[in-house]
C-alpha positions in Angstrom: 100.4 77.0 85.6 99.7 75.1 88.8 96.0 74.7 89.6 94.2 74.1 92.9 93.2 70.5 93.6 89.5 69.9 92.5 88.3 70.2 96.1 84.8 71.3 97.0 85.6 74.9 97.9 83.5 78.0 97.5 84.7 81.6 97.1 83.0 84.9 96.4 84.9 87.3 94.2 84.4 90.4 92.1 85.0 91.9 88.7 86.5 90.4 85.6 89.9 90.1 87.4 88.3 87.9 90.0 86.7 85.8 87.3 90.1 85.3 85.6 91.8 84.3 88.7 89.1 81.8 89.6 89.2 80.3 86.1 93.0 80.0 86.2 92.9 78.3 89.6 90.4 75.7 88.3 87.3 77.0 90.0 84.0 77.0 88.0 83.1 80.7 87.7 79.5 81.8 88.1 79.0 85.3 86.7 76.4 87.4 88.4 75.4 90.5 86.5 71.9 91.1 87.8 71.3 94.3 85.7 71.1 92.8 83.1 73.5 90.3 81.4 72.9 87.2 83.6 69.2 88.0 84.0 68.9 88.2 80.2 70.6 84.9 79.8 68.6 83.3 82.6 65.4 84.4 80.8 66.8 82.9 77.6 67.4 79.5 79.3 64.0 79.5 80.9 62.5 80.0 77.4 64.4 77.1 75.9 67.6 78.6 74.4 69.8 75.9 73.0 72.9 77.4 74.6 74.0 80.7 76.2 77.4 82.6 76.2 78.7 85.9 77.3 81.1 88.1 75.4 83.0 91.4 75.7 82.1 94.3 73.5 84.7 95.4 71.0 86.2 97.8 73.4 86.7 97.4 77.2 88.7 99.2 79.8 88.9 96.1 82.1 92.5 95.0 82.7 92.0 91.5 81.4 92.4 89.6 78.2 89.2 89.1 76.2 88.5 87.6 72.8 84.9 88.0 71.6 86.0 86.9 68.1 87.0 83.5 69.5 83.7 83.2 71.4 82.0 84.1 68.1 83.8 81.3 66.3 82.7 78.8 69.1 79.1 80.0 69.0 78.9 80.0 65.2 80.2 76.4 65.0 77.9 75.2 67.8 74.9 76.8 66.2 75.8 75.4 62.8 76.1 71.9 64.2 72.7 72.3 65.9 71.3 73.9 62.7 69.9 76.9 64.5 70.3 80.6 64.5 72.0 83.0 67.0 70.4 85.8 68.9 72.8 88.5 70.0 71.9 90.6 73.1 73.8 93.8 73.0 73.9 97.4 74.3 73.0 100.2 74.3 69.6 99.2 75.7 67.7 102.1 74.2 69.8 102.8 71.1 69.3 101.8 67.5 70.3 98.4 66.0 73.2 100.0 64.2 74.7 101.1 67.6 74.3 97.6 69.0 76.0 96.2 65.9 79.0 98.5 66.3 79.3 97.2 69.9 79.9 93.6 68.8 81.6 93.6 65.4 84.3 91.1 66.6 81.7 88.7 67.9 79.7 88.9 64.8 82.8 88.4 62.6 83.6 85.2 64.5 80.0 83.8 64.2 79.8 84.5 60.5 83.2 83.1 59.7 82.3 79.8 61.5 79.2 79.5 59.4 76.7 80.7 62.0 73.5 82.6 61.2 72.6 85.7 63.2 68.9 86.1 63.4 68.6 89.3 65.5 70.5 91.7 67.7 68.3 92.8 70.6 68.8 95.1 73.6 70.0 93.8 77.0 66.7 94.2 78.9 66.9 91.3 81.4 63.8 89.2 82.0 61.9 91.1 79.3 63.9 89.8 76.3 61.5 86.9 75.7 58.9 89.5 74.8 61.1 90.8 72.0 61.7 87.7 70.0 61.5 83.9 70.2 64.4 82.2 71.9 63.5 78.6 72.0 66.1 76.4 70.3 68.3 79.4 69.5 71.9 80.1 70.6 72.1 83.3 72.6 75.2 85.4 73.2 75.0 88.5 75.5 77.5 91.3 75.0 77.9 93.6 77.9 80.5 95.8 79.6 80.5 94.0 83.0 79.1 90.5 82.9 80.0 89.9 79.3 83.6 91.0 79.9 83.9 88.8 83.1 82.4 85.8 81.2 84.7 86.3 78.2 87.8 86.8 80.3 87.2 83.6 82.3 86.2 81.6 79.2 89.6 82.2 77.7 91.1 80.0 80.4 88.3 77.4 80.6 84.9 76.9 79.0 83.2 75.8 82.2 81.7 79.2 82.9 78.1 79.7 83.9 75.8 82.6 84.8 73.4 83.2 87.6 71.0 85.9 88.8 68.6 86.7 91.7 66.2 88.7 89.7 62.8 87.2 88.9 62.0 86.1 85.4 58.7 85.0 83.8 59.1 81.4 85.2 61.1 82.1 88.4 60.5 84.2 91.5 61.6 84.6 95.1 64.7 82.5 95.9 64.2 80.3 92.8 66.7 82.1 90.5 69.5 81.7 93.1 68.7 78.0 93.7 68.7 77.3 89.9 72.0 79.1 89.5 73.5 77.1 92.4 72.3 73.8 90.9 73.7 74.7 87.5 77.1 75.5 89.1 77.1 72.3 91.2 76.3 70.1 88.2 79.0 71.6 86.1 81.6 71.6 88.9 81.3 67.9 89.6 83.3 68.2 92.9 85.5 71.1 91.9 85.6 74.5 93.6 83.0 77.1 92.6 83.7 80.8 92.5 80.6 83.1 92.5 81.6 86.3 90.8 79.9 89.7 91.3 80.4 91.1 87.8 80.9 94.6 89.3 82.1 95.5 92.7 80.3 98.8 92.3 76.9 97.1 92.0 75.1 96.2 95.2 72.8 94.0 93.2 75.7 91.9 92.0 77.3 91.7 95.4 74.0 90.7 97.1 73.3 88.3 94.3 76.7 86.6 94.5 76.3 86.1 98.3 72.7 84.7 97.9 73.9 82.2 95.2 76.8 81.3 97.4 74.5 80.6 100.3 72.3 78.5 98.0 75.3 76.4 97.1 76.0 75.9 100.8 72.4 75.1 101.6 72.4 72.5 98.8 75.1 70.6 100.8 77.8 70.9 98.2 80.5 71.6 100.7 79.7 68.7 102.9 82.4 66.0 102.6 
C-alpha cells in the first residue's frame, strides 16, 4: 500500500478508524484518551515504567482489526528480555479482579505464552494508578474500550504509536502533559507526519486534548521547514 512521504505534516483525527488510517499512511499516531487510558499510561511513565502499550479488550464493536494476543506476545517478550514484570490496567474500574481478567484473556494469553510474568491487574483510574501499586521498571499495558482499541488497531500497521493526555498527574500540571506528549511524538516521528487521535469523537475531553497537543506540536516548531 502506498504511503505518504515522510513530510512534517500534522493532522487531528478521531476514533480507532482515524488511528488506523493514520498508521497506514505512515503518520505517527498519538492516542488521546483522557478518561482514562492515556492518563493512566502517562502516570505510569512518570513513575518510571519500563515501557507502555495499549490493547483492545477481548470484545470490541469498533469496525477495525485488533489483535490483543499479538500485543501480549510483544509485551511478554519485551518484559522477559528486561527481566521485569507486567502490570495490566483493565476495566471495569470498580469491578472485581475476576471481571478485569475476563476483559483481557487474549492479552494475558499472549503475555504468558511469550514467557512474561503478570504481577497485577489493576483498574483504569488515570493519574491515581501509582497509588495502587509500584510501576517503576515494570511493563504496563492498558486495556480499554476506546484508547486501547485505537492503540491496538494502529499498532497492527506500525509499532510507532504513542499516547498523550492533558490531564494533570502527580508530576505534571497545567500545559505540561500536552507539551510532554508533543515532545514524545516529535522524537518518535523524526521528520514524519504526526496524527493526534481523539480516541472517542463522543468525548469532549479527547477532542480538546487532541487539539491542545496538536497546538503544542506546532508551538514546538515541528512544522517549520
